N, C-alpha and C positions, 0 to 999 in steps of 0.2 A: 374622931374617928366617923365614918357615915353614919353608923345605927345612932347616934347624937343627932340627926332629924328626927327620929321618932320620938326619942327619949324629949326632945323637945318640945314638940306637940301635945304629948301626952301630958306633959308638965305646964300646959297652958293651963290656968286657971278653971276649972268648971270640964274642963275636956276628957280627962279619965273618967269623970263622973258621969256622962252622959254617953261615951262610946264604950265603956266596958257590959254598963246594962243592956245597951243596945245587942251588944254580938252576944249575949249570953242569949236574950230574947230571941235572937235571928236563929240558933239552933231549933228552938222550938216550934218557929215558923218552918224552917227547913224539913222538920219532923213531919208536919200533920199533913200533908197531902197524901202522902206515902203512908201513915200512920191509918188513916181513914181506909185506904184500899185494903189494907189488912184487916183491918175491923168489919168491914162490910162481909169479906169473902170469909171470913173466920163463922160467919153467923149464915152466909146463903150456901157456900164452899162454890161460887162460881167467881169467874173474875168477870162474866158481863155484866154483873150488878155492881161488882165492886168498880170496874172502869167507869161504868154511868155515873155514879156518885161522885167517884174521883174526878173525873171530867164536867159535872156539875162546878163542884166545888174551884175547880183551875179556870174555869170560864167565870164564874161568882166574884172570884177574886183578883181578876183581869179588868173586869168590869167597874166593879167596887173601890177599888182601891185610888183611883184617881178623883170620886166622888168625897172618900174621907180626907182626901190631902188636900180638896178646896175648901173642907170645912176647917182644917188645919192652917192653912193659909190665912183663912180668914179670923180665925176667931184664938188661933194659938195651939199650939202643941199640949200643953197642960191644961188646959180644958175640955179639947177635943179628947185626947188620947184614953182618959180614965171612963167614958160610956162605952167609947169602943171597946176597950178590952173587957168589960163588962157582959155588952154584948156578945163578943166572942166565945167567952167563956158559958154562958148560958145556951149559948147555938151549938155548941161540942158536946155540950151535956145532955141537950134535947138529940141529937144524933146518935149518940153512945145509950141512949134511952131508946131510940125507936130500933134501933139494931135490937138489944137486949129482948125489947116485945116482938120482934119479929115483924115488923113493919113491910109492905110491898113496896120492892123496889123504886117507885114513884113516890111513894111517901120518902125513902132514905134520899133519895134525889134532892129533895126541897129541903131536906134537912142540910144536905150538902151545899145548897146555895145559901141557905142562911150560916154558917159556918165560913164558907168562904167570902159573901160579900162583905165581913169585916173584921178580916184577918189584919192586924195591927200592922201598918208597913213602919216597921223600925228603920229599916234600911233607908228609905227615905228621909227620915226625919234626922236622922243622926248626919245623914250627909248636908242634910239644911242647916244643920249647927254648927258644924265645920265651914261652912259656905260664910254664915254668919259672923263667925269666930274670927276668920282670916280674913275677911273681905277688906277691912280697912288695915292697910302697911304690911299686911302678912300674906298679900295673895301668891308671892311666891313659890309657898310653902301648901298649896291648895292639894298638887300633885302628888307631894306625900303624904296627906291627910286622905285622899281616896284611894291613894295604895292602901293605905292600914283597912281601908273601908272593904275594898276587895280582897286583901286577907282574911278579913273578918268574915265576907260572905262566905268565898270558897272553905274556909273553914267547917262554917255552920251546914252547908250542904254536903260537906263531906262525913262530919260526925254524926249529922243528925238522922238519915236514910239508914245507917250503918247502927246506930242507937235504936231505933223504932223496931227496924226488920230484927235485931237481935231477939228485943224483946218479943215477937210477933212468932219467931220460928220456936221462942221456949214456951208458946202457948198462954202468952199473954198480950193479947191485940190492945184489948182495954186498955189496960194499963199505958202501953205507948201514947196510945191516943190523950188519955188522961196528963200523962206526961209532957207531951208536946205543948198543950194549954197552958200549962202550970209554968213551964218554963216561958212561953211568949208573954202570958199576964204579970210572970213577975220582972221580967226584965223589962214590959213596958210602964210598970208602976212606977218603979223605979227611974224610969226616963223621964218620965213625967212629973216626979217630984223634984229633978233639976229646974229649977224655975231660972237661974241664973242663965244658961246658955241657950234657954229655947230662943229663936229669931221671933221679933215684935210682931205680931198679930199684923194685919191690914187687910181693912176692907176692900172689897173688889170694885167698889164704885170710886172712881177716881174722882178729886176734888177741882174746882175749878182752879183754882191757884198751884195746881202740881201735873204741869204738860208733860213730864215724863210718866209719871201715873196713867194719864190719858193712851200716851202711846202703849205702855205696859201691857195693859187691859186688854188687848188684844194678841199680846207676843206670842200664846201658843199657837196662834196661826201662823207665825211668821215660815220664811222660807228653811232656815236654820233649824227650827223646831221639825219640821215636815223631814230636812235631811236625816236629823238624828233619830226621827223615828224610823224612818226606812233603816237604818243601819242597827238597831236596835232589832227591827224586824228581823233581818238576816242573821245575826249573831244568835236570835232564837230557834230562827230556823237549824243553824248549825246545831245547836245544843241540843234539839229534838231528834234530828235526824243521825248524830252520832251515838247517843243511847241504844236507838234501836240497831244501828247498821254493827256498832261493836258487839253484843249479844249476838245478832243474827252471824256475824263474823266466826265467834268462839263457836256455836252451836255446829255450824257447816265443817268448822275444824273438830269434831269430836272433843270440845274441851270447853261445853258450856259453862264451867264454873271459873273461866280464866277470864270473862266480861268482868266481873268484881276487879280484880285486881288491874286489869289492864286501865278502867276507869279511876281505881285508886290512883296508880302510876299518873295520871293525865293530871288529877287534881293536885297530887304533891307537886308537878310540875308547876302549877297555876301558883300551888301559893308561893313555890320559890321564886319564879317570875315577879310575881308581883310585890312580894318584899324587896327585892332588888332593884324593882324600877325606882320606887320610891325613895332609895337612899340617895339618889343623886340628884341635881337642879339639871334639870335639862334646858339648853338654850335653844335649840329649834321648837319653833312655833307647834302647838299641840295639832292643829289644822295639816301642818307637813308632816308630823309625827304619824299621824292616824293610815296615811297608806301604805307608810310601810310596814306595820303592825298587820294589816289587813293583807300585805303580800305576803309576809312570815306565814301568815294562818293558812293563805292558797296554798303556798309549796307545801306547807305540812299537809294538806286536802288532796293533793293531787298526788303525794308521795302514801296514800292510805291506797290508792288504786292498785299500787304495787306489790303490795305485802302478802308474802303465803304462809304466815305461820303467826302464831298468836304472840309467839317472840318477837318477830318485827314488827307486826302492831304495835306490841308495848314500848319499842323504839320510837316508832313515829310519831305517839300520841305525848310523847316529850315534848316535839315541838308543839304540835298542836295546843295543848296545855299551858305550853309556856307563853303562847301569843296572845291569849283570852285576857288574862287580866291588864296588859296596858290596855287593851281598846276598850275595857270597861273605865280606868282610870282616865283614860281620853276622852270617851264619850261623857265622865261626871262633869271633867274640866272646862269643856264645851257647851254644855249645858249654862252650867252656873255661868258661863261670860258672855252667853246671848240670850240670857232670860232673866227678868228683871226678879230680884228676892220675893215679892210680894206673891208670886205663882211660882217659886221655885220647886216647894216639897210638890207640887200638884205637876209639874214636869216630869219631877224624877220619879212620878208615880206613872205616868200616861208613858214614858219610855221602859218603864219595868213590863208593861200592860202591852205593848208592842212586841219586847222579847217572849213574852208570856204567850202570845197569839202565835209569834211565828214557831215556838217551841210545840204547841199544841197541834200546829198543822202540820207540821215538818212530820212529827211522829206518824201521822195518816198517810203523808205522802211516801214517805221512806219505807214503810212497810209496806206499800204497794212494788214500791221498786224492788226492794228485796226478792218477794214476792215472784216479780218477772225476770229479773236480772240477775239475784242473788245479794249477797254482800256488797259486790261493787255498785250495784244500781243504790244500794244504800249510801255506800261512800261518796257516789257521785252527785246527791243530794247535799252534801257537805260539801264536797268542791264548787256548785252552785251556787250555794249561799256564802262562801268567803270570797268567790269571784264577783259576786253583786255587793257585797260591801265593798270591795277596792275598786269597784268601779265608780260606785257612789263615794267614796272618801274624794277621788279623782276629780271627779267632776265638781263636787262641793267645796274645792281646795278656795278658788273665789268666794263662793257664797260665806264660810266660815273665816272671814277676817275678823277674829274676836277681837271686841273692843268690850271690858269689862262695863254693862251697865250698873250705872251710878245707883245706892240707896234713895231711896226717895227719905222723908222724914215723916215720924206718926203723924 
């Protein structure tokens, strides 16, 4: 049966032991940003302050994640993750205390920065473990492993915000934030305890007898990585504009409550497509698959411009939602095949930061587009992002001639 692909992966010694706690912890990570917004709003009564603190948290996470990942690549997950988790727990506790004490918005924003700077990047660490586990002799299974990662991430970002919002709606915003931090820390601690599957730490400085490491040391400045960052920036713009545009569309059609089920339909479509994508072994090269998946996303975004009802929107987001997981899997496959393992966690984190930056910028840009042109203006931003992604994929066909970089010795 095709699902044997996933069973074989999870039966690999050590695989389930790191994948499951990382997935568990990612639910907490997905809850944190939304939880902070609800927490601050519950005390201040204004979304201006809540948005300020939430925005500071997001920016700090985007900038801090690659720096934490640099330490992880150099010293190893099992040494770096515990102090990062401790710092995150203390920062969240400080923010909760500041909110309870009625601190000014500027002080709360500083608390948001501290909490965001040390968010545990469990997804990047889990992906790096798959790459290390399967790199020798089982590289053909990496797309299926990254498909599992995509499904886990999609599930986390479906469940997490719903859970924390439900607690906030029930009058328990503090419980939502504390639960988010608890899930992140618990999942991270269990992950850190899995020494056997952790990629070996490698020093930043190359040795004289290791020419591969000399080339690798500057690998994040390579054209392939810049291209992958551009692709992740575009997908981030799509994410940010889509959330704003779907909400605006629902409000404009007199059904503000429709936004939540429409976004849920998109997420469920992504879960299914990510699962199905990983079930088969694709003979077509990832760099060739990439423009095809981008084209499917672009088609869906163009259809968004034609819908006239929440029901029609729900049908179209099935297509756009289904196009996302294959793209994310391909980004991961291309990253691990063009970046040396000594900087792989850092590379995954930088790509995530690019996506987060695109999402944050798109939220502002699409908001203005909606104000000027209605929901169609917001959907035009998603279409532009999908077109930019597809164009970059086509331009990068020659650049992304993937030859797996061989690992260096310790």
